TISE-517790 format. One line per field, with one value per atom (N, C-alpha, C): residue number from 0; residue in three letters; atom name; x, y, z. Coordinates in steps of 0.2 Angstrom, whole numbers, plus 5000, padded with zeros to 4 digits. Layout:
# residues N
seq	c(NUM/...)
type	c(ALA/...)
atom	c(CA/...)
x	c(X/...)
y	c(Y/...)
z	c(Z/...)
# end
This chain:
# residues 230
seq	c(0/0/0/1/1/1/2/2/2/3/3/3/4/4/4/5/5/5/6/6/6/7/7/7/8/8/8/9/9/9/10/10/10/11/11/11/12/12/12/13/13/13/14/14/14/15/15/15/16/16/16/17/17/17/18/18/18/19/19/19/20/20/20/21/21/21/22/22/22/23/23/23/24/24/24/25/25/25/26/26/26/27/27/27/28/28/28/29/29/29/30/30/30/31/31/31/32/32/32/33/33/33/34/34/34/35/35/35/36/36/36/37/37/37/38/38/38/39/39/39/40/40/40/41/41/41/42/42/42/43/43/43/44/44/44/45/45/45/46/46/46/47/47/47/48/48/48/49/49/49/50/50/50/51/51/51/52/52/52/53/53/53/54/54/54/55/55/55/56/56/56/57/57/57/58/58/58/59/59/59/60/60/60/61/61/61/62/62/62/63/63/63/64/64/64/65/65/65/66/66/66/67/67/67/68/68/68/69/69/69/70/70/70/71/71/71/72/72/72/73/73/73/74/74/74/75/75/75/76/76/76/77/77/77/78/78/78/79/79/79/80/80/80/81/81/81/82/82/82/83/83/83/84/84/84/85/85/85/86/86/86/87/87/87/88/88/88/89/89/89/90/90/90/91/91/91/92/92/92/93/93/93/94/94/94/95/95/95/96/96/96/97/97/97/98/98/98/99/99/99/100/100/100/101/101/101/102/102/102/103/103/103/104/104/104/105/105/105/106/106/106/107/107/107/108/108/108/109/109/109/110/110/110/111/111/111/112/112/112/113/113/113/114/114/114/115/115/115/116/116/116/117/117/117/118/118/118/119/119/119/120/120/120/121/121/121/122/122/122/123/123/123/124/124/124/125/125/125/126/126/126/127/127/127/128/128/128/129/129/129/130/130/130/131/131/131/132/132/132/133/133/133/134/134/134/135/135/135/136/136/136/137/137/137/138/138/138/139/139/139/140/140/140/141/141/141/142/142/142/143/143/143/144/144/144/145/145/145/146/146/146/147/147/147/148/148/148/149/149/149/150/150/150/151/151/151/152/152/152/153/153/153/154/154/154/155/155/155/156/156/156/157/157/157/158/158/158/159/159/159/160/160/160/161/161/161/162/162/162/163/163/163/164/164/164/165/165/165/166/166/166/167/167/167/168/168/168/169/169/169/170/170/170/171/171/171/172/172/172/173/173/173/174/174/174/175/175/175/176/176/176/177/177/177/178/178/178/179/179/179/180/180/180/181/181/181/182/182/182/183/183/183/184/184/184/185/185/185/186/186/186/187/187/187/188/188/188/189/189/189/190/190/190/191/191/191/192/192/192/193/193/193/194/194/194/195/195/195/196/196/196/197/197/197/198/198/198/199/199/199/200/200/200/201/201/201/202/202/202/203/203/203/204/204/204/205/205/205/206/206/206/207/207/207/208/208/208/209/209/209/210/210/210/211/211/211/212/212/212/213/213/213/214/214/214/215/215/215/216/216/216/217/217/217/218/218/218/219/219/219/220/220/220/221/221/221/222/222/222/223/223/223/224/224/224/225/225/225/226/226/226/227/227/227/228/228/228/229/229/229)
type	c(MET/MET/MET/GLN/GLN/GLN/LEU/LEU/LEU/SER/SER/SER/GLU/GLU/GLU/VAL/VAL/VAL/ALA/ALA/ALA/ALA/ALA/ALA/VAL/VAL/VAL/ARG/ARG/ARG/GLY/GLY/GLY/GLY/GLY/GLY/ALA/ALA/ALA/TYR/TYR/TYR/PRO/PRO/PRO/PHE/PHE/PHE/VAL/VAL/VAL/LEU/LEU/LEU/VAL/VAL/VAL/GLY/GLY/GLY/THR/THR/THR/SER/SER/SER/ILE/ILE/ILE/SER/SER/SER/ASP/ASP/ASP/SER/SER/SER/SER/SER/SER/ASP/ASP/ASP/LEU/LEU/LEU/LEU/LEU/LEU/ALA/ALA/ALA/SER/SER/SER/ASP/ASP/ASP/TYR/TYR/TYR/VAL/VAL/VAL/VAL/VAL/VAL/SER/SER/SER/LEU/LEU/LEU/ASP/ASP/ASP/PRO/PRO/PRO/SER/SER/SER/SER/SER/SER/THR/THR/THR/THR/THR/THR/PRO/PRO/PRO/TRP/TRP/TRP/SER/SER/SER/GLN/GLN/GLN/ALA/ALA/ALA/PRO/PRO/PRO/LEU/LEU/LEU/SER/SER/SER/LYS/LYS/LYS/VAL/VAL/VAL/ALA/ALA/ALA/SER/SER/SER/SER/SER/SER/VAL/VAL/VAL/ILE/ILE/ILE/GLN/GLN/GLN/VAL/VAL/VAL/SER/SER/SER/PRO/PRO/PRO/GLY/GLY/GLY/HIS/HIS/HIS/MET/MET/MET/ARG/ARG/ARG/LEU/LEU/LEU/PRO/PRO/PRO/PHE/PHE/PHE/GLY/GLY/GLY/HIS/HIS/HIS/GLY/GLY/GLY/VAL/VAL/VAL/PHE/PHE/PHE/THR/THR/THR/LEU/LEU/LEU/PHE/PHE/PHE/GLN/GLN/GLN/ASP/ASP/ASP/ALA/ALA/ALA/ASN/ASN/ASN/TYR/TYR/TYR/ILE/ILE/ILE/ASN/ASN/ASN/GLU/GLU/GLU/GLY/GLY/GLY/PHE/PHE/PHE/LEU/LEU/LEU/THR/THR/THR/GLN/GLN/GLN/TYR/TYR/TYR/GLY/GLY/GLY/LYS/LYS/LYS/ASP/ASP/ASP/ALA/ALA/ALA/GLY/GLY/GLY/ASN/ASN/ASN/SER/SER/SER/CYS/CYS/CYS/ALA/ALA/ALA/PHE/PHE/PHE/ASN/ASN/ASN/SER/SER/SER/PHE/PHE/PHE/PRO/PRO/PRO/THR/THR/THR/LEU/LEU/LEU/ASP/ASP/ASP/GLY/GLY/GLY/ASN/ASN/ASN/GLY/GLY/GLY/ASN/ASN/ASN/VAL/VAL/VAL/THR/THR/THR/ASP/ASP/ASP/ALA/ALA/ALA/GLY/GLY/GLY/THR/THR/THR/LEU/LEU/LEU/VAL/VAL/VAL/VAL/VAL/VAL/VAL/VAL/VAL/LEU/LEU/LEU/LEU/LEU/LEU/ARG/ARG/ARG/LYS/LYS/LYS/LEU/LEU/LEU/GLY/GLY/GLY/GLN/GLN/GLN/VAL/VAL/VAL/ALA/ALA/ALA/ARG/ARG/ARG/GLY/GLY/GLY/PHE/PHE/PHE/THR/THR/THR/THR/THR/THR/LEU/LEU/LEU/VAL/VAL/VAL/ASN/ASN/ASN/SER/SER/SER/LYS/LYS/LYS/GLY/GLY/GLY/ASP/ASP/ASP/SER/SER/SER/ASP/ASP/ASP/LEU/LEU/LEU/VAL/VAL/VAL/VAL/VAL/VAL/ALA/ALA/ALA/GLY/GLY/GLY/ALA/ALA/ALA/LYS/LYS/LYS/GLY/GLY/GLY/LEU/LEU/LEU/GLY/GLY/GLY/PHE/PHE/PHE/TYR/TYR/TYR/PRO/PRO/PRO/SER/SER/SER/ALA/ALA/ALA/LYS/LYS/LYS/LEU/LEU/LEU/ASP/ASP/ASP/GLN/GLN/GLN/ASP/ASP/ASP/PRO/PRO/PRO/THR/THR/THR/THR/THR/THR/VAL/VAL/VAL/LEU/LEU/LEU/LEU/LEU/LEU/PRO/PRO/PRO/ASN/ASN/ASN/ILE/ILE/ILE/SER/SER/SER/PHE/PHE/PHE/HIS/HIS/HIS/GLN/GLN/GLN/VAL/VAL/VAL/VAL/VAL/VAL/ALA/ALA/ALA/SER/SER/SER/GLN/GLN/GLN/TRP/TRP/TRP/GLY/GLY/GLY/THR/THR/THR/GLN/GLN/GLN/ILE/ILE/ILE/SER/SER/SER/ILE/ILE/ILE/LEU/LEU/LEU/ALA/ALA/ALA/THR/THR/THR/SER/SER/SER/THR/THR/THR/SER/SER/SER/GLY/GLY/GLY/GLN/GLN/GLN/LEU/LEU/LEU/TYR/TYR/TYR/TYR/TYR/TYR/ILE/ILE/ILE/GLN/GLN/GLN/GLY/GLY/GLY/SER/SER/SER/ARG/ARG/ARG/THR/THR/THR/SER/SER/SER/ALA/ALA/ALA/THR/THR/THR/ALA/ALA/ALA/ASP/ASP/ASP/PRO/PRO/PRO/THR/THR/THR/PHE/PHE/PHE/THR/THR/THR/TYR/TYR/TYR/SER/SER/SER/GLY/GLY/GLY/LEU/LEU/LEU/PRO/PRO/PRO/ILE/ILE/ILE/ARG/ARG/ARG/THR/THR/THR/GLY/GLY/GLY/VAL/VAL/VAL/SER/SER/SER/MET/MET/MET/LEU/LEU/LEU)
atom	c(N/CA/C/N/CA/C/N/CA/C/N/CA/C/N/CA/C/N/CA/C/N/CA/C/N/CA/C/N/CA/C/N/CA/C/N/CA/C/N/CA/C/N/CA/C/N/CA/C/N/CA/C/N/CA/C/N/CA/C/N/CA/C/N/CA/C/N/CA/C/N/CA/C/N/CA/C/N/CA/C/N/CA/C/N/CA/C/N/CA/C/N/CA/C/N/CA/C/N/CA/C/N/CA/C/N/CA/C/N/CA/C/N/CA/C/N/CA/C/N/CA/C/N/CA/C/N/CA/C/N/CA/C/N/CA/C/N/CA/C/N/CA/C/N/CA/C/N/CA/C/N/CA/C/N/CA/C/N/CA/C/N/CA/C/N/CA/C/N/CA/C/N/CA/C/N/CA/C/N/CA/C/N/CA/C/N/CA/C/N/CA/C/N/CA/C/N/CA/C/N/CA/C/N/CA/C/N/CA/C/N/CA/C/N/CA/C/N/CA/C/N/CA/C/N/CA/C/N/CA/C/N/CA/C/N/CA/C/N/CA/C/N/CA/C/N/CA/C/N/CA/C/N/CA/C/N/CA/C/N/CA/C/N/CA/C/N/CA/C/N/CA/C/N/CA/C/N/CA/C/N/CA/C/N/CA/C/N/CA/C/N/CA/C/N/CA/C/N/CA/C/N/CA/C/N/CA/C/N/CA/C/N/CA/C/N/CA/C/N/CA/C/N/CA/C/N/CA/C/N/CA/C/N/CA/C/N/CA/C/N/CA/C/N/CA/C/N/CA/C/N/CA/C/N/CA/C/N/CA/C/N/CA/C/N/CA/C/N/CA/C/N/CA/C/N/CA/C/N/CA/C/N/CA/C/N/CA/C/N/CA/C/N/CA/C/N/CA/C/N/CA/C/N/CA/C/N/CA/C/N/CA/C/N/CA/C/N/CA/C/N/CA/C/N/CA/C/N/CA/C/N/CA/C/N/CA/C/N/CA/C/N/CA/C/N/CA/C/N/CA/C/N/CA/C/N/CA/C/N/CA/C/N/CA/C/N/CA/C/N/CA/C/N/CA/C/N/CA/C/N/CA/C/N/CA/C/N/CA/C/N/CA/C/N/CA/C/N/CA/C/N/CA/C/N/CA/C/N/CA/C/N/CA/C/N/CA/C/N/CA/C/N/CA/C/N/CA/C/N/CA/C/N/CA/C/N/CA/C/N/CA/C/N/CA/C/N/CA/C/N/CA/C/N/CA/C/N/CA/C/N/CA/C/N/CA/C/N/CA/C/N/CA/C/N/CA/C/N/CA/C/N/CA/C/N/CA/C/N/CA/C/N/CA/C/N/CA/C/N/CA/C/N/CA/C/N/CA/C/N/CA/C/N/CA/C/N/CA/C/N/CA/C/N/CA/C/N/CA/C/N/CA/C/N/CA/C/N/CA/C/N/CA/C/N/CA/C/N/CA/C/N/CA/C/N/CA/C/N/CA/C/N/CA/C/N/CA/C/N/CA/C/N/CA/C/N/CA/C/N/CA/C/N/CA/C/N/CA/C/N/CA/C/N/CA/C/N/CA/C/N/CA/C/N/CA/C/N/CA/C/N/CA/C/N/CA/C/N/CA/C/N/CA/C/N/CA/C/N/CA/C/N/CA/C/N/CA/C/N/CA/C/N/CA/C/N/CA/C/N/CA/C/N/CA/C/N/CA/C/N/CA/C/N/CA/C/N/CA/C/N/CA/C/N/CA/C/N/CA/C/N/CA/C/N/CA/C/N/CA/C/N/CA/C/N/CA/C/N/CA/C/N/CA/C)
x	c(4990/4986/4989/4985/4987/4984/4988/4985/4982/4975/4972/4971/4971/4971/4974/4977/4981/4980/4978/4978/4981/4986/4989/4986/4985/4982/4985/4985/4988/4983/4984/4979/4983/4982/4985/4993/4997/5004/5007/5004/5007/5002/5005/5000/4998/4992/4991/4989/4988/4987/4981/4977/4971/4973/4971/4973/4967/4966/4961/4964/4962/4965/4960/4963/4959/4964/4960/4964/4964/4970/4970/4972/4975/4977/4973/4966/4962/4955/4951/4945/4940/4942/4937/4937/4931/4930/4931/4936/4937/4941/4938/4942/4940/4945/4944/4948/4946/4949/4953/4959/4963/4965/4965/4969/4975/4981/4987/4991/4992/4996/5003/5006/5013/5017/5014/5017/5022/5028/5033/5033/5029/5028/5022/5018/5012/5014/5011/5012/5007/5001/4996/4994/4998/4997/4991/4989/4984/4977/4972/4965/4961/4956/4951/4945/4943/4937/4932/4928/4923/4919/4919/4914/4907/4903/4896/4893/4897/4895/4901/4900/4906/4908/4915/4917/4923/4923/4929/4935/4934/4939/4937/4943/4942/4944/4940/4941/4944/4942/4944/4943/4948/4947/4949/4945/4947/4945/4949/4947/4941/4938/4932/4930/4926/4923/4916/4912/4905/4903/4897/4894/4894/4894/4893/4887/4886/4891/4896/4896/4901/4908/4910/4916/4921/4927/4932/4931/4932/4931/4934/4931/4934/4928/4928/4924/4927/4923/4925/4921/4924/4920/4923/4918/4920/4916/4918/4914/4911/4904/4900/4901/4903/4905/4898/4893/4886/4884/4885/4883/4887/4893/4897/4894/4893/4891/4884/4880/4873/4872/4878/4878/4874/4873/4868/4872/4868/4871/4866/4869/4866/4869/4867/4870/4877/4878/4884/4889/4887/4892/4894/4900/4902/4901/4901/4901/4894/4889/4883/4883/4889/4890/4894/4895/4899/4895/4898/4894/4899/4896/4899/4897/4901/4899/4904/4902/4906/4906/4912/4913/4917/4914/4918/4923/4929/4935/4933/4935/4934/4938/4935/4938/4942/4948/4952/4954/4955/4957/4965/4967/4975/4979/4975/4979/4977/4974/4973/4967/4963/4957/4951/4947/4941/4936/4934/4929/4922/4923/4917/4919/4915/4917/4916/4913/4911/4904/4902/4896/4896/4891/4891/4885/4887/4882/4883/4878/4878/4875/4879/4877/4872/4866/4861/4863/4862/4865/4859/4853/4847/4846/4848/4847/4852/4858/4863/4864/4858/4858/4860/4861/4863/4870/4874/4881/4885/4891/4896/4903/4906/4913/4919/4917/4922/4919/4923/4920/4925/4923/4928/4924/4928/4925/4927/4922/4923/4923/4928/4927/4924/4918/4914/4917/4915/4918/4917/4912/4911/4916/4920/4925/4922/4916/4913/4914/4913/4915/4908/4907/4902/4905/4901/4903/4900/4904/4902/4904/4899/4899/4898/4903/4902/4898/4892/4888/4886/4882/4880/4875/4872/4867/4869/4875/4876/4881/4882/4886/4881/4882/4877/4881/4878/4881/4877/4881/4878/4881/4877/4879/4881/4886/4887/4882/4877/4872/4866/4867/4861/4864/4870/4874/4870/4865/4861/4855/4854/4848/4850/4845/4847/4851/4855/4859/4854/4856/4851/4852/4857/4858/4861/4858/4861/4863/4870/4872/4873/4871/4872/4869/4863/4860/4860/4861/4861/4868/4873/4880/4882/4885/4888/4896/4897/4904/4908/4915/4920/4924/4926/4930/4928/4929/4927/4932/4934/4938/4935/4936/4933/4937/4936/4939/4934/4935/4931/4936/4935/4939/4934/4933/4928/4921/4917/4910/4910/4916/4916/4918/4915/4917/4918/4923/4925/4925/4922/4922/4924/4928/4930/4928/4926/4923/4924/4926/4927/4921/4919/4913/4917/4912/4915/4917/4915/4917/4923/4926/4932/4932/4926/4925/4925/4928/4930/4925/4922/4917/4919/4917/4919/4912/4912/4906/4908/4904/4906/4900/4901/4896/4898/4893/4894/4888/4890/4885/4885/4880/4879/4881/4882/4884/4887/4890/4893/4888/4882/4877/4872/4873/4868/4870/4865/4867/4869/4874/4877/4872/4873/4870/4875/4874/4879/4877/4882/4881/4886/4884/4888/4884/4888/4886/4883/4885/4883/4887/4892/4896/4903/4906/4913/4918/4923/4929/4935/4935/4940/4937/4940/4939/4945/4944/4950/4953/4950/4953/4952/4957/4956/4957/4960/4962/4963/4960/4961/4966)
y	c(4978/4979/4985/4989/4994/4994/4996/4996/5003/5003/5009/5012/5007/5009/5004/5006/5001/5003/4999/5001/4995/4997/4992/4991/4985/4983/4978/4979/4974/4970/4963/4959/4952/4949/4943/4944/4939/4939/4944/4944/4948/4953/4959/4964/4961/4964/4962/4968/4968/4973/4972/4978/4978/4981/4978/4981/4981/4987/4988/4988/4984/4984/4985/4987/4988/4986/4984/4982/4988/4991/4997/4996/4990/4988/4983/4983/4978/4982/4979/4981/4979/4974/4971/4976/4977/4981/4977/4977/4972/4975/4975/4977/4973/4972/4967/4970/4967/4968/4962/4963/4957/4958/4953/4953/4950/4953/4951/4950/4944/4942/4944/4947/4948/4943/4938/4932/4929/4929/4926/4919/4915/4908/4906/4911/4910/4908/4902/4900/4903/4905/4909/4915/4920/4926/4930/4930/4934/4930/4933/4930/4936/4934/4939/4940/4946/4948/4951/4946/4948/4955/4958/4964/4962/4967/4965/4966/4970/4971/4970/4970/4971/4978/4979/4985/4987/4993/4995/4998/5001/5003/5003/5003/5003/5010/5014/5021/5022/5018/5018/5012/5009/5003/5005/5002/5003/4997/4994/4989/4991/4986/4987/4981/4982/4976/4978/4972/4973/4967/4968/4963/4956/4951/4945/4944/4940/4935/4938/4945/4948/4947/4950/4950/4955/4954/4958/4958/4963/4964/4970/4972/4978/4982/4988/4993/4995/4996/4997/5002/5007/5012/5011/5009/5007/5009/5010/5012/5006/5006/5001/5001/4995/4995/4995/4992/4992/4999/5004/5011/5014/5012/5015/5011/5005/5001/5004/5005/5007/5015/5018/5025/5030/5029/5033/5040/5045/5052/5056/5059/5063/5069/5073/5080/5078/5072/5070/5067/5065/5062/5055/5053/5046/5044/5050/5048/5045/5046/5042/5035/5032/5025/5022/5026/5023/5019/5014/5010/5009/5008/5007/5000/4996/4990/4988/4983/4980/4972/4969/4962/4959/4954/4951/4947/4946/4942/4935/4933/4926/4921/4915/4909/4905/4903/4899/4892/4887/4881/4881/4875/4875/4876/4875/4876/4883/4887/4894/4894/4889/4889/4893/4897/4900/4895/4894/4890/4894/4900/4904/4911/4914/4920/4926/4925/4930/4933/4938/4941/4948/4950/4956/4961/4967/4972/4978/4979/4985/4991/4997/5003/5007/5008/5012/5019/5022/5029/5034/5031/5035/5042/5042/5048/5053/5051/5055/5057/5057/5058/5052/5046/5040/5041/5045/5047/5046/5043/5042/5044/5049/5051/5049/5047/5046/5043/5040/5038/5038/5037/5036/5031/5028/5024/5026/5025/5027/5020/5019/5013/5015/5012/5014/5010/5011/5008/5000/4998/4990/4987/4991/4989/4988/4990/4989/4996/4996/5001/5005/5011/5015/5018/5020/5023/5030/5034/5041/5042/5043/5043/5051/5053/5059/5058/5061/5061/5067/5067/5073/5077/5074/5077/5076/5079/5078/5073/5072/5067/5062/5056/5051/5047/5046/5042/5036/5030/5024/5020/5019/5015/5007/5004/4998/4993/4993/4989/4990/4996/4997/4999/4996/4997/4996/4991/4989/4993/4999/5003/5010/5014/5021/5024/5030/5033/5035/5035/5037/5045/5048/5055/5057/5062/5065/5072/5074/5080/5085/5091/5096/5094/5092/5089/5093/5099/5104/5105/5101/5102/5096/5097/5091/5090/5084/5083/5079/5080/5076/5071/5074/5069/5070/5065/5066/5062/5064/5061/5062/5057/5057/5054/5055/5052/5052/5047/5047/5046/5050/5049/5048/5042/5041/5042/5046/5047/5053/5057/5063/5061/5064/5063/5070/5069/5075/5073/5077/5076/5082/5081/5086/5084/5088/5086/5092/5090/5095/5095/5100/5100/5100/5099/5099/5106/5111/5118/5120/5115/5117/5120/5119/5122/5117/5119/5114/5115/5109/5110/5106/5108/5104/5103/5097/5094/5091/5092/5089/5084/5079/5074/5071/5068/5065/5059/5054/5049/5047/5045/5043/5036/5032/5025/5022/5016/5013/5011/5010/5008/5014/5020/5025/5029/5031/5035/5042/5045/5051/5057/5062/5069/5073/5077/5081/5088/5092/5100/5103/5108/5111/5118/5122/5129/5129/5125/5125/5129/5133/5137/5134/5135/5132/5136/5132/5135/5137/5135/5137/5136/5140/5139/5137/5135/5133/5127/5122/5116/5111/5108/5102/5095/5095/5088/5088/5082/5081/5076)
z	c(4893/4899/4903/4906/4910/4917/4922/4929/4930/4931/4931/4938/4943/4950/4954/4959/4964/4971/4975/4983/4986/4991/4995/5002/5004/5010/5014/5021/5025/5028/5027/5030/5031/5037/5039/5040/5038/5039/5034/5028/5023/5020/5018/5014/5007/5005/4998/4994/4988/4984/4980/4979/4975/4968/4963/4956/4952/4949/4944/4937/4932/4926/4920/4915/4909/4903/4897/4891/4887/4885/4881/4874/4872/4866/4862/4864/4861/4859/4855/4853/4858/4862/4867/4873/4876/4882/4888/4892/4897/4903/4909/4915/4921/4925/4931/4937/4943/4949/4951/4953/4956/4963/4967/4973/4973/4974/4973/4980/4982/4988/4987/4992/4993/4997/4998/5002/4997/4999/4994/4993/4997/4996/4992/4990/4986/4979/4977/4970/4965/4968/4964/4967/4966/4970/4967/4961/4958/4958/4961/4961/4959/4954/4952/4956/4957/4961/4955/4953/4948/4949/4943/4943/4942/4943/4943/4935/4931/4924/4920/4913/4909/4909/4911/4912/4907/4905/4900/4904/4910/4914/4921/4926/4933/4935/4938/4940/4947/4951/4958/4962/4966/4970/4977/4982/4989/4993/4998/5002/5007/5009/5013/5017/5022/5026/5027/5026/5027/5032/5035/5040/5037/5041/5038/5035/5029/5027/5022/5021/5016/5018/5023/5026/5022/5021/5018/5010/5007/5000/4997/4991/4987/4985/4986/4983/4976/4971/4964/4961/4958/4953/4946/4942/4935/4930/4924/4918/4915/4915/4912/4904/4902/4894/4890/4893/4890/4888/4893/4892/4886/4885/4879/4873/4873/4867/4865/4869/4868/4866/4867/4865/4869/4875/4879/4880/4879/4880/4884/4889/4894/4895/4900/4901/4905/4908/4912/4907/4901/4897/4899/4898/4900/4907/4912/4919/4921/4916/4918/4917/4914/4913/4919/4924/4930/4934/4937/4942/4948/4954/4960/4963/4965/4968/4974/4978/4983/4981/4981/4980/4986/4989/4994/4991/4994/4991/4989/4983/4982/4986/4987/4991/4986/4988/4984/4987/4983/4986/4986/4988/4989/4982/4977/4970/4967/4971/4969/4964/4964/4960/4964/4961/4964/4965/4972/4974/4975/4977/4978/4976/4971/4968/4972/4978/4983/4982/4986/4986/4983/4979/4976/4979/4980/4982/4977/4973/4969/4972/4972/4975/4971/4974/4970/4970/4964/4962/4960/4960/4957/4961/4967/4971/4970/4967/4965/4958/4954/4947/4943/4946/4943/4940/4944/4942/4948/4948/4953/4950/4953/4950/4955/4961/4966/4972/4977/4983/4988/4994/5000/5005/5009/5014/5021/5026/5033/5037/5041/5045/5052/5053/5059/5065/5071/5077/5077/5073/5073/5068/5064/5059/5052/5051/5045/5041/5034/5030/5028/5030/5027/5021/5016/5010/5009/5006/5004/4996/4992/4985/4983/4978/4975/4969/4968/4963/4959/4954/4950/4954/4959/4963/4971/4973/4980/4982/4988/4991/4995/4993/4996/5001/5007/5013/5013/5013/5013/5019/5024/5030/5028/5030/5028/5029/5034/5034/5029/5026/5021/5014/5013/5006/5000/5000/4995/4994/4998/4998/4995/4994/4993/4999/4997/5003/5008/5014/5020/5020/5018/5018/5011/5008/5002/5004/5004/5006/5000/5001/4996/4989/4989/4983/4976/4977/4971/4968/4971/4969/4965/4960/4956/4959/4961/4965/4960/4962/4958/4962/4968/4972/4980/4984/4991/4995/5001/5006/5012/5017/5023/5029/5035/5040/5046/5051/5057/5063/5068/5074/5080/5083/5088/5085/5087/5084/5079/5078/5074/5067/5062/5055/5052/5047/5043/5036/5032/5024/5021/5016/5011/5004/5000/4993/4988/4982/4977/4972/4970/4965/4958/4953/4946/4944/4947/4946/4950/4954/4957/4964/4967/4973/4979/4984/4990/4996/4998/5003/5009/5015/5021/5025/5027/5030/5037/5042/5049/5050/5054/5056/5062/5065/5072/5072/5076/5077/5085/5087/5094/5096/5091/5092/5086/5086/5080/5075/5076/5071/5069/5073/5071/5065/5061/5055/5058/5055/5057/5056/5060/5059/5056/5050/5047/5047/5048/5048/5043/5039/5034/5032/5030/5028/5021/5017/5010/5006/5009/5005/5004/4999/4998/5002/5005/5009/5004/4998/4993/4986/4982/4975/4971/4965/4960/4963/4966/4968/4963/4960/4955/4958/4964/4966/4973/4976/4983/4984)
# end
């Protein structure tokens, strides 16, 4: 087993770790998310956060929070094993088999057994060319996680309250993106994203309230070239 993605999070009295795993020494295509408690008194520190599909690898994980009844959970970008098995070929190659989803954390009993597997929300990618290569989250002033996805046809902005719908805004839809990072301070938003051709783009946004969709401004021109990693 290999750890393909790890994110550390503080929650409650002790921090916990999100782990994305994949099986590298087996013919079986299998990948999972786990929530690992760092509480030294825990007798069952590992609990599984089920993925929405059979996955061959976890590409990216990040903690998040959505409006009730979802609550705290994990955003995951993963490779859909069925895409590989069925041999789909597109201009985007294996990236077209990537799926993005939010899973609320499972509920455990006193013995560490899962009593509620959590709630799943699958992110719709059709307006991004059905391709996701990376994502980032923005914590809005209500404490919920908005999502920005780097796709083959632009950057998709998904408000937390509309995560199960198409993105409310697609930024730079004629550009194929590779990575994205974002931050919010008050009502102001800053986004940096790299294209698959190594160009770096900067986007500004602002919103009038915690629940309002942002208004974005950008030149459409890269601010740097030859950028391979954020």
